N, C-alpha and C positions, 0 to 999 in steps of 0.2 A: 375242823376238829377243835374241840374245847377240852381244856384240862381244868377239872374241879378241885380246887384246894380245900375250902371250906364253904359251908352252906352260907355263911353270912358275907362271903366275899364273891365278887363277880369272877366268872370263869376265865381262864387265860385262854385267849384265842390263838390258834395256830393255823396260818394259811395253808391250804393244800400246795403241793409242788416243792416244799422246802426239803423234802426227805427226811423229816424229823420223826423219830420214834420216841415219844414221851415215856418217861419212867412210869410203869403202872402205879396206881394210888397205893395199892397194898405194899409195894416195894418202898415207896416214899415213906409211907407210915412206919413200916417195919424199921427202916434205917435210922429214921429220926427218933423212934422209940428206944432203939438200942443206944443211941447217942444222947439221950435226952439230958443227962447230967453234965455233959461236955459242951452242949450247944450254947447256952447263955453266955453272951460276951465273946464267943470264939471267933476266930478268923477262919473263914470257909473258902476253899478253892473248888471250883466246879469245872472240871475238864470235859471237853466236847459237850458243851453246855446245852446245845439243842435249842429248845424254847425257854429254858431257865426254870422249869418245874421244881428241880431239887433246890436250886438256889432260892426260889420263892418260898419253899417250904421252910428252908433254914431261916430266912428272914422272919417268916410268921412265928418261928419258935424262938427268936431272940438272939441270933448271932449278931456280933459286933459289926462284921463286914463280910461281904461275899465278892469274890473275884471269879468271873467266868472267863474261860478261854474257849473261843469258838471260831472256826475258820470262815464261816458264811456271814457276809455283811448283812444280809436280810435278817438272818437270825440274831445277830448282835442288836440291831434296831429293835427287834421284837423283845429280846431279853431286857434291854434298857427300859421299854415301856412297862413290861411286867413287874420288874423289880422296883421301879420308880412308883408304881401304884401301890406297892405293899410296903416298902420300907418306911420306917418311922425316922424323924428328924435326926436321931442319934445313931442311926445305922449307915454305913458306908457301903456303896456297890459300884462295881465297874465291870463292863463286858468288854474284853479285849479281842480284837479281830487278828488272830494269829494262828498259825498251825501249832498244834498242842506242845510239840517238843521246843519249838521256838519261844512259845510262851513261857514255859518253865525256865528256859535259860534267861529270858527277859527279866522275869521276877527274881531270879537268883541274882542277877547283876544289880538289882536294885535292893538286894539284902532282904526281900520279903520272906516271911515264914508263915505257915499255916497250921492250924491245930487239926482241922478236919478236911479231908479231900474226898470228893466224889468224882469217880471217873467212869464215864459211860460212853465209850466209842461205838462205832458201828460194830455190831456183833462178829461180822466176817472180816474185820480189819487186821492188819498186822501190827497195830500200835501197842498192844497190851504190854509186852515185856519191855520194848525200848523206853516206853513212857514210865513205867513203874521203876525202871533202873535210874531215870533221871530225878525222880520225885524226892529222894532224900535231900537234894540240894535246897529245897524250899520247905522242909518239914521241921516243926518245932520238936524238941526231944521226946514229947509224949503223944505225938501226932497219931492219928488213925486215918487209915485210907480205906474207903469202900470201893469196890470194883464191880461193876454190873457187867454180866456176860450171859451168854446162853448157857443153860445147865450142861449141855454136852461138852462144853469146852473146860478142860482142866488147866488151871494156872499152876505153875511150879511153886513149891513151898517157900523157896527163897529166890528172890529176883533182886540182884544188886544188894543193897543195904536193907532190904525189906524181907520180913518173914510173914507167912501166912499164920494168922491167929484163929480164924474161923471161916466157915462157909455156910451159907444159908440158901435154901432153895424155896422159890416163890413161883409155882407153876413151871412155865418154861424158862424162867429167869433165875439166875443164880447171883449171889452177891458174895464176894470174897473179901474178907477183912484182913488188911495188913498193918503191920506196925514196924517201926525201926528195929532192926536186929540188935541183940546185945552184943553179938559177935562182929567185929569190924571185918569186912572182907579184905583180904590181901592175897597177892600172888607170891608164891616162893620164888626167889631169885635163883638162877642157875648156880649150883655149887653150894647152896644153902641147905644146911641139915636141920631135920625136924627137932 
C-alpha cells in the first residue's frame, strides 16, 4: 500500500500486515485546510499514528515539531523513515513507542504541550473517551483536537475538559473537532450547596 502526499514527493510505503488504516487523502486535506492558519510553527501531536501520514502532512505544511505515539514497533520505524524523508532541518519529530494513554502521561511528566492534536484510533476501539479525557494534560490554552472516527459513532459533546466545537463528514469517515472547555469541570462535594 502507498500513501501519496504530493505529486512532487515519493509516496509513503506501508507494508502489508501492520493492520494500518491510513487516513484518506480527502480527510488529510480537509483537516489541514481547516487548520491552515494554526499549522505554521505549531507543535503537533499525532495519536495512534499508524504510518504517520497525518504527521507527514503537517510537516509538509510547516509545523515546528511533530510527536507521534504508536504502540507498534514496526510502525514507529516506518514513521521515523517517513518523517525523516520529509522534515526540513528546522523541524523536529519523534515517534514514541507507547500505548497512547501512557504516552500522554509521559509527555505530561515532561511538561510537553501541543497546539494541534490528531487522534485516529482503530474505529472499533474503546480508546476515544479515556484518551480525550486525558488530553487536557498536554494541551496549550488555544489547542485544537481533531478526532477521526466512523460516521456512525457519536462522541459526547463534553469529555473531561474538552468540548465539541464542530463535526465534519467525509464519506464513511467523520472528524470531530474539540477544544478546551471554558467551564472547568468540578464535582460537587457532599453537603455543598449550589
